[in-house]
C-alpha positions in Angstrom: 53.0 -33.5 -24.2 49.3 -34.1 -24.5 47.1 -31.1 -24.2 43.7 -31.5 -22.6 40.7 -30.3 -24.7 39.2 -27.0 -23.8 35.5 -27.2 -22.8 33.5 -24.4 -24.3 30.4 -23.3 -22.5 27.2 -23.9 -24.5 26.4 -20.1 -23.9 29.4 -19.2 -26.0 29.4 -22.1 -28.5 25.7 -21.8 -29.5 25.7 -18.1 -30.4 28.9 -18.6 -32.4 27.4 -21.4 -34.5 24.1 -19.6 -35.1 26.1 -16.5 -36.1 28.0 -18.5 -38.7 24.7 -20.0 -40.1 23.1 -16.5 -40.2 26.1 -15.0 -42.0 26.2 -17.8 -44.6 22.5 -17.6 -45.2 22.7 -13.9 -45.5 25.5 -14.1 -48.1 23.8 -16.8 -50.1 20.6 -14.7 -50.3 22.5 -11.6 -51.2 24.3 -13.4 -54.0 21.1 -15.0 -55.4 20.1 -14.0 -59.0 16.8 -15.1 -60.4 18.4 -15.3 -63.9 20.7 -18.2 -62.8 19.6 -21.6 -64.0 17.8 -23.7 -61.4 19.1 -27.1 -60.3 15.9 -28.9 -61.5 16.1 -27.4 -65.0 18.3 -28.4 -68.0 21.1 -26.0 -68.5 21.7 -24.3 -71.8 25.3 -23.5 -70.8 24.2 -20.1 -69.5 26.7 -18.1 -67.4 26.2 -18.2 -63.6 25.7 -14.6 -62.4 26.2 -15.3 -58.7 29.5 -14.2 -57.3 29.7 -17.4 -55.2 29.8 -19.5 -58.4 27.8 -22.5 -59.2 27.7 -23.9 -55.7 26.4 -20.7 -54.2 23.8 -20.4 -57.0 22.8 -23.9 -56.3 22.2 -23.4 -52.5 20.5 -20.0 -52.9 18.3 -21.3 -55.7 17.4 -24.3 -53.6 16.5 -22.2 -50.6 14.3 -19.8 -52.6 12.7 -22.5 -54.5 11.6 -24.2 -51.3 10.2 -21.3 -49.4 10.4 -18.2 -51.7 10.8 -14.8 -50.2 10.3 -16.3 -46.7 13.9 -17.3 -46.9 15.0 -13.7 -46.3 13.5 -13.9 -42.8 15.9 -16.7 -41.7 18.9 -14.5 -40.9 16.6 -12.2 -38.8 15.2 -15.3 -36.8 18.8 -16.5 -36.2 19.9 -13.1 -35.0 16.9 -12.9 -32.7 17.8 -16.2 -31.2 21.4 -15.2 -30.7 20.2 -12.0 -28.9 17.9 -14.0 -26.6 20.7 -16.3 -25.6 23.0 -13.4 -24.8 20.4 -11.1 -23.1 18.2 -13.7 -21.4 20.4 -16.5 -20.2 18.4 -19.8 -19.7 19.4 -23.2 -18.5 21.2 -25.1 -21.4 19.3 -28.3 -21.5 18.8 -30.5 -24.5 15.0 -30.0 -24.8 15.3 -26.2 -24.9 17.1 -26.6 -28.2 14.4 -28.8 -29.6 11.7 -26.3 -28.5 13.7 -23.5 -30.3 14.0 -25.6 -33.4 10.2 -26.3 -33.4 9.5 -22.6 -33.0 11.8 -21.8 -35.9 10.0 -24.2 -38.2 6.6 -23.0 -37.0 7.5 -19.4 -37.9 8.8 -20.4 -41.4 5.6 -22.5 -42.1 3.3 -19.8 -40.7 5.0 -17.2 -42.9 4.4 -19.4 -45.9 0.7 -19.6 -45.0 0.6 -15.8 -44.7 2.2 -15.4 -48.1 -0.3 -17.9 -49.6 -3.2 -16.0 -48.0 -1.8 -12.7 -49.4 -1.6 -14.2 -52.9 -5.2 -15.2 -52.6 -5.5 -18.4 -54.7 -3.3 -21.3 -55.6 -1.4 -20.1 -58.7 2.1 -19.5 -60.0 2.6 -16.4 -57.8 2.5 -18.5 -54.7 5.7 -20.3 -55.6 7.4 -17.0 -55.9 6.3 -15.7 -52.5 6.4 -18.9 -50.5 8.0 -21.5 -52.7 7.0 -25.1 -53.0 6.2 -25.3 -49.4 3.7 -22.6 -49.6 2.2 -23.9 -52.8 1.8 -27.3 -51.1 0.1 -25.8 -48.0 -2.1 -23.8 -50.2 -3.3 -26.8 -52.2 -4.0 -28.6 -48.9 -5.7 -25.8 -47.0 -7.7 -23.8 -49.5 -10.3 -26.6 -50.1 -11.2 -26.4 -46.4 -10.6 -22.7 -45.3 -10.9 -19.3 -46.9 -8.2 -16.7 -47.1 -9.2 -14.9 -43.9 -9.1 -18.0 -41.7 -5.7 -18.9 -43.3 -4.3 -15.4 -42.5 -5.5 -15.8 -38.8 -4.0 -19.2 -38.5 -0.7 -18.0 -40.0 -0.6 -14.9 -37.7 -1.2 -17.1 -34.5 1.5 -19.5 -35.8 4.0 -16.7 -36.1 3.3 -15.5 -32.6 3.6 -18.9 -31.1 6.7 -19.7 -33.1 8.4 -16.6 -31.8 7.4 -17.5 -28.2 9.0 -20.9 -28.6 12.0 -19.7 -30.5 13.3 -16.9 -28.2 11.1 -17.8 -25.2 9.5 -14.4 -25.4 6.4 -13.7 -23.4 3.8 -11.5 -25.0 1.9 -10.8 -21.7 4.2 -7.9 -20.6 3.8 -6.2 -24.0 0.0 -6.6 -23.9 0.0 -5.3 -20.3 2.1 -2.3 -21.3 -0.2 -1.5 -24.2 -3.3 -1.9 -22.0 -1.8 0.5 -19.5 -1.0 3.0 -22.1 -4.5 2.9 -23.4 -6.0 3.2 -19.9 -3.8 6.2 -19.2 -4.7 7.9 -22.4 -8.4 7.2 -21.9 -8.3 8.3 -18.2 -6.4 11.6 -18.9 -8.6 12.3 -21.9 -11.7 11.8 -19.9 -10.4 14.0 -17.0 -9.4 16.7 -19.5 -12.8 16.7 -21.0 -14.5 16.8 -17.5 -12.3 19.7 -16.5 -13.2 21.6 -19.6 -17.0 21.0 -19.0 -16.6 22.0 -15.4 -14.6 25.2 -16.3 -17.3 26.2 -18.8 -20.0 25.5 -16.2 -18.2 27.6 -13.6 -17.8 30.4 -16.0 -21.5 30.4 -16.9 -22.4 30.2 -13.2 -20.1 33.1 -12.3 -21.5 35.3 -15.0 -25.0 34.4 -13.9 -24.2 35.2 -10.2 -22.5 38.5 -11.2 -25.6 39.5 -13.2 -27.9 38.6 -10.2 -25.6 40.7 -7.9 -25.8 43.7 -10.2 -29.6 43.5 -10.4 -29.8 43.4 -6.5 -27.4 46.3 -6.2 -29.5 48.4 -8.7 -32.7 47.6 -6.9 -31.2 48.5 -3.6 -29.8 51.8 -5.0 -33.2 52.7 -6.5 -35.0 52.0 -3.2 -32.4 54.1 -1.3 -32.8 57.0 -3.7 -36.6 56.9 -3.5 -36.4 57.0 0.3 -34.1 60.0 0.6 -36.6 62.8 -0.4 -39.0 61.7 2.3 -36.4 62.1 5.0 -35.2 65.5 3.7 -38.8 67.0 3.6 -39.3 66.4 7.3 -36.6 68.8 8.2 -32.9 69.1 8.8 -33.0 67.5 12.4 -34.9 64.5 11.2 -32.5 64.0 8.3 -29.5 64.3 10.6 -31.0 61.7 12.9 -31.9 59.3 10.1 -28.8 59.6 8.1 -26.6 57.5 10.5 -29.4 54.8 10.5 -29.3 54.5 6.8 -25.4 54.3 6.8 -25.5 51.7 9.6 -28.0 49.5 7.6 -25.8 49.8 4.5 -22.8 48.8 6.5 -24.4 45.8 8.3 -25.7 44.0 5.2 -22.2 43.5 3.6 -20.7 42.4 6.9 -23.3 39.8 7.3 -22.9 38.5 3.8 -19.1 38.5 4.2 -19.3 36.4 7.4 -21.5 33.9 5.7 -19.2 33.6 2.7 -16.3 33.3 4.9 -18.0 30.5 6.9 -19.0 28.7 3.7 -15.6 29.0 2.3 -14.1 27.8 5.6 -16.3 24.6 5.6 -15.6 24.0 1.9 -11.8 24.3 2.5 -12.0 21.8 5.4 -13.8 19.2 3.3 -11.3 19.6 0.4 -8.5 16.9 0.8 -4.9 17.8 0.3 -3.3 17.4 -3.2 -0.6 14.8 -3.9 1.6 17.6 -5.1 2.5 18.4 -1.4 4.5 15.1 -1.4 7.9 14.7 -3.0 7.7 13.6 -6.7 9.1 10.2 -7.6 11.4 9.2 -10.4 11.6 5.6 -11.4 15.2 4.6 -11.4 16.1 2.1 -14.1 17.8 -1.2 -13.1 21.5 -0.7 -13.5 23.7 -3.0 -15.5 25.5 -4.2 -12.3 22.2 -5.1 -10.7 21.0 -6.9 -13.8 24.3 -8.8 -14.1 23.9 -9.9 -10.4 20.3 -11.1 -10.9 21.3 -13.0 -14.1 24.3 -14.7 -12.4 22.2 -15.8 -9.4 19.5 -17.0 -11.8 22.1 -19.2 -13.5 23.9 -20.4 -10.5 21.0 -21.0 -8.0 19.9 -24.4 -9.4 23.6 -25.5 -9.5 24.3 -24.3 -5.9 21.3 -26.1 -4.6 22.4 -29.3 -6.4 25.8 -28.9 -4.7 24.0 -29.2 -1.4 22.0 -32.2 -2.4 18.7 -30.4 -3.4 17.3 -31.0 -6.8 15.3 -28.0 -7.9 14.5 -26.0 -11.1 14.5 -22.2 -11.2 11.1 -21.2 -12.6 10.8 -17.4 -12.5 12.0 -14.3 -10.8 10.4 -11.0 -9.6 12.6 -8.0 -9.1 11.4 -5.5 -6.6 12.7 -2.2 -5.3 14.9 -3.9 -2.6 15.0 -7.7 -3.1 14.5 -10.1 -6.0 12.5 -13.3 -5.4 13.5 -16.5 -7.3 10.8 -19.1 -7.4 12.0 -22.7 -7.5 10.2 -26.0 -8.1 11.8 -28.6 -5.8 12.0 -32.2 -7.1 9.6 -34.8 -5.8 10.4 -35.8 -2.2 12.4 -32.7 -1.4 11.4 -31.2 2.0 11.1 -27.4 2.3 12.7 -27.5 5.7 15.9 -28.8 4.0 16.0 -25.7 1.8 15.2 -23.4 4.8 18.2 -24.9 6.7 20.5 -24.0 3.7 19.8 -20.2 3.8 23.2 -19.2 5.3 25.0 -21.7 3.1 23.3 -20.3 0.0 24.2 -16.8 1.0 27.8 -17.7 1.3 27.9 -19.7 -2.0 26.1 -17.0 -3.9 28.2 -14.2 -2.3 25.2 -12.2 -1.2 24.4 -10.4 2.0 21.5 -12.7 3.1 19.0 -15.2 1.8 15.5 -15.6 3.0 13.5 -18.7 2.1 9.8 -18.3 1.7 8.4 -21.8 2.4 4.9 -21.1 1.1 4.1 -18.8 -1.8 0.3 -18.3 -1.7 -1.4 -19.7 -4.7 1.8 -21.4 -6.1 3.5 -24.8 -5.6 6.8 -23.1 -5.5 9.4 -22.1 -3.0 10.5 -18.5 -2.8 14.2 -17.5 -2.3 14.6 -13.8 -1.7 18.0 -12.1 -2.3 18.9 -8.4 -1.8 19.4 -6.3 -4.9 22.8 -4.8 -5.4 21.3 -1.3 -5.5 18.0 -0.7 -3.7 15.5 2.0 -4.9 13.4 4.3 -2.7 9.6 3.6 -2.6 7.9 7.0 -2.5 4.5 7.5 -0.9 3.3 9.7 -3.8 4.1 7.0 -6.4 1.9 4.4 -4.6 -1.0 6.8 -4.0 -1.1 7.8 -7.7 -1.4 4.1 -8.7 -4.1 3.3 -6.1 -6.1 6.4 -6.8 -6.2 5.6 -10.5 -7.3 2.0 -9.7 -9.9 3.1 -7.2 -8.5 1.1 -4.4 -8.5 3.9 -1.9 -12.2 3.6 -1.3 -12.2 4.0 2.4 -11.1 6.8 4.7 -9.2 4.2 6.9 -7.2 2.7 4.1 -3.4 3.3 4.5 -0.4 2.8 2.4 2.3 0.4 3.7 4.7 0.1 0.6 5.4 -2.4 -2.1 5.9 -6.1 -2.2 8.8 -8.0 -3.8 7.1 -7.7 -7.2 6.6 -4.0 -7.0 2.8 -4.1 -6.4 1.2 -1.6 -3.9 0.4 -2.9 -0.5 -2.6 -1.3 1.3 -4.1 -2.0 4.7 -7.6 -1.2 5.9 -7.6 -0.1 9.6 -11.3 -0.8 9.8 -10.6 -4.5 9.0 -7.5 -4.9 11.1 -9.0 -3.6 13.5 -5.8 -2.9 15.5 -2.1 -3.0 14.5 1.1 -3.9 16.3 4.4 -2.5 15.0 7.7 -3.6 16.4 11.3 -3.2 15.3 14.8 -2.2 16.4 16.0 1.4 16.3 16.6 2.6 12.7 14.7 -0.2 11.1 12.0 2.2 9.7 9.3 1.9 12.4 8.8 5.7 12.8 8.7 6.3 9.0 6.0 3.6 8.7 3.9 5.4 11.4 4.3 8.7 9.5 3.3 7.0 6.2 0.1 5.6 7.9 -0.7 9.0 9.5 -0.1 10.9 6.1 -2.4 8.3 4.3 -5.1 9.2 6.8 -4.6 12.9 6.5 -4.6 12.8 2.7 -7.8 10.8 2.5 -9.9 11.7 5.4 -11.4 14.9 6.9 -11.9 15.6 10.7 -15.5 14.7 10.3 -14.6 11.1 9.3 -11.5 10.4 11.4 -10.2 11.8 14.8 -6.9 10.9 16.3 -5.2 10.6 19.7 -1.4 10.6 19.4 0.7 9.4 22.3 4.4 10.1 22.1 6.3 9.4 25.3 9.7 10.2 23.5 8.3 13.8 22.7 10.0 13.7 19.2 8.3 11.4 16.7 4.8 12.8 16.6 5.4 16.4 17.7 5.1 17.6 14.1 1.4 16.7 14.1 0.5 19.3 16.8 -2.6 21.5 16.2 -4.1 19.6 13.3 -7.9 19.5 13.3 -8.0 15.7 13.4 -6.7 15.6 16.9 -9.0 15.1 19.9 -6.3 16.4 22.4 -2.8 17.8 22.0 -0.1 15.2 21.4 0.2 13.4 24.7 3.7 13.2 26.0 3.0 12.4 29.7 2.6 8.7 30.6 -0.1 9.4 33.2 -2.0 11.5 30.7 -1.7 8.7 28.2 -3.2 6.4 30.7 -6.1 8.8 31.1 -6.6 9.1 27.4 -6.9 5.4 27.1 -9.5 5.5 29.9 -11.4 8.1 28.0 -11.4 5.9 25.0 -13.0 3.1 27.0 -15.7 5.5 28.4 -16.4 6.7 24.8 -16.5 3.0 23.6 -19.1 2.2 26.2 -21.1 5.3 25.4 -21.1 4.4 21.7 -22.2 0.9 22.5 -25.1 2.2 24.4 -26.2 4.4 21.5 -25.9 1.5 19.0 -27.8 -0.8 21.4 -30.6 1.8 21.6 -30.8 2.2 17.9 -30.4 -1.6 17.1 -27.4 -1.3 14.9 -24.3 -3.5 15.1 -21.4 -1.1 14.3 -20.4 2.5 13.7 -21.1 2.3 9.9 -24.7 1.2 10.6 -25.1 4.0 13.2 -23.8 6.7 10.9 -25.9 5.4 8.0 -29.0 5.5 10.2 -28.2 9.0 11.4 -27.5 10.3 7.9 -30.7 8.9 6.6 -32.7 10.5 9.4 -31.1 13.9 8.7 -31.9 13.7 5.0 -35.5 13.0 5.8 -35.5 16.1 8.1 -36.3 13.9 11.1 -33.2 14.0 13.4 -33.0 11.3 16.1 -33.1 12.4 19.7 -30.2 11.3 22.0 -31.7 8.1 23.6 -29.1 8.2 26.5 -30.2 11.7 27.5 -33.8 10.7 27.3 -33.2 7.8 29.7 -31.5 10.2 32.2 -34.5 12.6 32.0 -32.8 15.3 29.9 -35.2 17.6 28.1 -32.8 19.7 26.1 -33.7 17.9 22.9 -30.2 16.9 21.9 -30.1 15.2 18.5 -27.6 12.6 17.3 -25.0 13.4 14.9 -22.5 11.2 12.9 -19.6 9.9 14.9 -16.0 9.8 13.5 -13.6 6.8 13.8 -11.0 7.3 16.4 -7.4 6.1 15.7 -5.2 5.9 18.8 -1.5 5.9 17.9 1.1 5.0 20.7 4.6 5.4 19.4 6.3 3.7 22.3 4.0 1.8 24.6 6.9 0.0 26.3 7.6 3.1 28.3 4.0 3.2 29.4 3.9 -0.4 30.6 7.2 0.2 32.5 6.0 3.4 34.3 2.2 2.7 34.8 2.4 -1.0 34.9 -0.4 -3.6 34.6 -3.1 -1.0 34.3 -2.0 0.0 30.7 -2.0 -3.5 29.5 -5.5 -4.0 30.8 -6.6 -0.8 29.1 -5.1 -1.8 25.9 -6.5 -5.3 26.1 -10.0 -3.9 26.9 -9.9 -1.6 23.9 -8.5 -4.3 21.6 -11.4 -6.7 22.6 -14.4 -4.5 22.2 -13.5 -1.3 20.4 -13.8 -2.5 16.8 -17.5 -2.1 16.4 -17.4 1.3 18.2 -15.0 2.6 15.6 -11.9 3.0 17.9 -8.6 1.5 16.5 -5.2 1.1 18.1 -1.8 1.4 16.5 0.9 0.3 19.0 4.6 0.6 18.2 7.6 -0.4 20.2 11.3 -1.0 19.7 11.5 -3.5 22.5 9.8 -6.7 21.1 10.1 -8.7 24.3 7.7 -10.9 26.1 7.4 -8.5 29.0 6.2 -5.7 26.7 4.3 -7.6 24.0 2.4 -9.9 26.4 0.2 -12.8 25.5 -2.8 -10.7 26.4 -2.0 -8.0 23.9 -1.0 -10.4 21.1 -4.2 -12.5 21.5 -6.3 -9.4 20.8 -4.1 -7.8 18.0 -3.7 -10.3 15.1 -2.5 -7.8 12.6 1.2 -7.1 13.1 4.2 -5.6 11.3 7.8 -6.6 12.2 10.8 -4.7 11.0 14.4 -5.9 11.5 15.0 -7.5 14.8 18.2 -8.8 16.4 17.2 -12.4 17.0 14.8 -15.2 16.0 13.3 -15.0 19.5 12.1 -11.4 19.0 10.8 -12.4 15.6 8.7 -15.1 17.1 7.5 -12.8 19.9 6.0 -10.5 17.2 5.0 -12.8 14.4 4.9 -16.3 16.1 7.5 -17.3 13.5 11.1 -16.5 12.4 12.2 -14.4 9.5 12.3 -10.9 10.7 15.9 -11.3 11.8 16.8 -11.7 8.1 15.4 -8.4 7.1 17.6 -5.6 5.7 16.4 -2.6 7.7 15.4 0.9 6.5 11.8 0.1 5.8 12.1 -3.7 5.1 9.2 -5.3 6.9 7.1 -8.4 7.2 3.4 -7.7 7.3 1.0 -10.2 8.8 -2.5 -9.4 7.5 -5.5 -10.1 9.7 -6.7 -13.7 9.2 -3.5 -14.9 7.6 -0.6 -16.9 9.0 1.7 -16.1 6.1 3.6 -12.8 6.4 4.1 -10.6 3.3 7.4 -9.0 2.7 6.9 -5.3 2.1 9.3 -2.4 1.4 7.9 0.5 3.3 7.0 3.8 1.7 9.5 6.6 2.6 8.2 9.9 4.1 10.5 12.8 4.7 10.0 15.3 7.4 9.4 18.0 4.7 6.5 16.1 3.4 5.0 15.7 6.8 5.3 19.3 7.6 3.7 20.3 4.2 0.6 18.2 4.8 0.3 19.3 8.4 0.5 22.9 7.5 -2.1 22.4 4.9 -4.6 21.2 7.6 -3.5 23.9 10.1 -4.3 26.7 7.6 -7.7 25.2 6.8 -9.1 24.7 10.3 -8.4 25.2 14.0 -8.3 22.1 16.2 -11.3 21.3 18.3 -9.9 19.6 21.4 -11.9 17.6 24.0 -10.6 18.6 27.4 -12.0 15.4 29.1 -9.6 13.1 27.2 -6.7 13.6 29.6 -8.7 14.8 32.7 -8.8 12.9 35.9 -12.4 12.1 35.5 -11.7 10.1 32.4 -9.2 8.0 34.4 -11.7 7.5 37.2 -14.2 6.3 34.6 -11.7 3.9 33.2 -11.1 2.5 36.8 -14.9 2.0 37.1 -15.0 0.1 33.9 -12.3 -2.3 35.1 -13.9 -2.6 38.5 -10.7 -1.3 39.9 -12.8 1.1 42.0 -15.3 -0.8 44.1 -18.8 0.4 44.8 -20.0 1.3 48.1 -21.9 -2.0 48.4 -18.8 -4.0 47.7 -16.4 -1.9 49.7 -13.8 -3.8 51.7 -14.6 -3.9 55.4 -11.1 -2.6 56.3 -11.2 0.3 53.8 -12.1 3.0 56.3 -9.4 1.7 58.8 -6.9 1.6 56.0 -7.8 5.2 55.0 -7.3 6.4 58.6 -4.0 4.5 58.8 -2.7 6.1 55.5 -3.8 9.7 56.6 -2.1 9.3 59.9 1.2 7.8 58.6 1.2 10.0 55.4 2.6 6.9 53.7 0.9 4.4 51.5 2.0 1.1 50.0 0.4 -2.3 49.5 3.0 -4.1 51.7 2.3 -1.7 54.7 -1.5 -2.3 54.5 -0.9 -6.0 54.1 1.3 -6.1 57.3 -1.0 -3.8 59.3 -4.3 -5.6 58.7 -2.7 -9.1 58.1 -4.5 -9.6 54.7 -3.4 -11.0 51.4 -1.5 -9.1 48.7 -4.5 -8.9 46.2 -6.9 -7.7 48.9 -4.4 -5.0 50.0 -3.9 -4.0 46.3 -7.6 -3.6 45.8 -7.8 -1.3 48.8 -5.0 0.9 47.5 -6.6 1.1 44.2 -9.9 2.0 45.7 -8.1 4.9 47.5 -6.7 6.1 44.2 -10.1 6.0 42.6 -11.6 8.0 45.5 -8.8 10.6 45.1 -7.2 9.9 48.5 -3.8 8.9 47.1 -2.2 9.5 43.8 -1.2 7.2 41.1 2.2 5.6 41.3 5.1 7.6 39.8 8.1 6.3 37.9 9.6 4.7 41.1 6.3 3.1 42.0 5.6 5.4 45.0 2.3 7.1 45.8 1.5 10.3 47.5 -1.3 11.0 50.0 -3.5 13.8 48.6 -5.9 14.4 51.5 -5.1 15.7 55.0 -6.2 14.0 58.2 -8.6 16.7 59.1 
């Protein structure tokens, strides 16, 4: 019976062959004796001392004669090549072997150059250190270059040879060394600054104590001197004056105590929370199972694509906390749509949970294929904040942390540049945790003087932890009608700020605050131009205005209950509120077209999509598919403003414990300063007037008074009843009812859409 030959994989065959060559070379060099006769010399019948006999003496002598002591490096290079094949599997193509051979020869020749440079000049010692090859190179190069240049050339050749031999990249090593030096320099400078500040504080404290002692002594002397005068006037006078002296002595410390307490209070408010309030992170190393999975996919990806008729080469890979991105270079003429259509087939062939194809990788001519890691790691908020604080990226009070990208780089978002954000995703996809991460980023980097918030939480669960923090303009809003009034107040505040900026000839809130700040520093505060126009003479001066961030946790409930009016309020704010410093963050777990309407999408270009159930929902949020392939638990697609390519981000995790610690920090520093008008009825009426929902007296409908009488008599109000009674169109009847609501005659519609008559017929 004829046996078929067994095919051995190159990954197994090549290391075995290289190991045999390394072992033979090592044994030959170990058996080498310089006293043995050389092959190019006449023998005097001397005994061979090598334990390998004359053949071994011949081979080892030839090797050392050719390259000298450099020959002892050959086994080391072969072992390094074996380890690179085993630890870093690559595609076994014929040209890779040629590149490795060229790298091997380059290392050997460069070491010969270094040995020649170390010897210093062409002499007999060169043949000992680098053999005939080194002597030949020295005789060729020394007439043209000196020893230093030869050493530099040899060092560069060794580095390049190692790069080609084992395909080792020096960039990560250089980056690691640079980071270490940066950390050492940063911590050293901080330690020096802390020491100088401690010494300065110690000296200042001693100086202030000495000044206080002198003040107390002078006061004591003055009191002692004044006492004999009061005693000499008689007992009655002294009894009358003694309480006055005691009262004065008691009043002064109380006044100074109040001043110190107030100063300390202001200083505590201005001090931002420390990152120690957040949970510490521990970088989890990549496990052996995960590394094996990544290596297996790296090897098989090109083959699996070829099985489906797609010729492509795997170029690189980036391992992130949740997924690994493999970048491939398709062959000429291969369409990206063909690779995208193979996503489910690739997931089945590679035996993974899902595959997401990134058709466009910004700045690269590659196609990205993202595959989930076997074990995902948690992204901590403290970890990202430490990195971005060291790099100086948190240079704005409105910058927030979102998470990490597929390569592990921090992803930040500037609310001022967004200027509004739409967040959508199914239940449990990480939407609420993302909102908490955004709010904590604001609380950790902004004071109530810079940023104020309005939190709207119809579910009464997600944002209740932030109650009573000084950043809030009003308590956390849970009633839908109050939420509508709060949005109306924001519109009124927006219009007021626009009037101020127009009067001062500035274009945005930053210009307004800069102008007011400069005037205060000059000691020339600016009078309120709006009050002056209205004839006010109280002399009110302008102060810096904070940015306002409005967070709506579930605005789908508001649209269902209140209706079209909320959509108009949101659209109005999204259109104009950017320059006024008012920003919206809208979140919903119902990414449907009746919630995320075209009017809202057109005015909010910055969006975040978590895992959704279908491609239709993904297109509703991002105008493209992909969100249905996400993994949940913080895995998101972030569409930056002005970009049509979403970025995959793994959201930062924030626990309830961390939220409570930061919130408690601010609660103990300052009491909230609420604005009652935010949820009052007047704010709602002002919003109606802005939207022309309440008509002026000059434009009042001719049937308005008759409609009011009809409603007061029947004690019922509806658009259809007024439409039938006066035989008018639906839009006209709706305007009459809304005018009644603005005048306070009828209430706003409840959850069932019904209204109540608020006035009596009398």
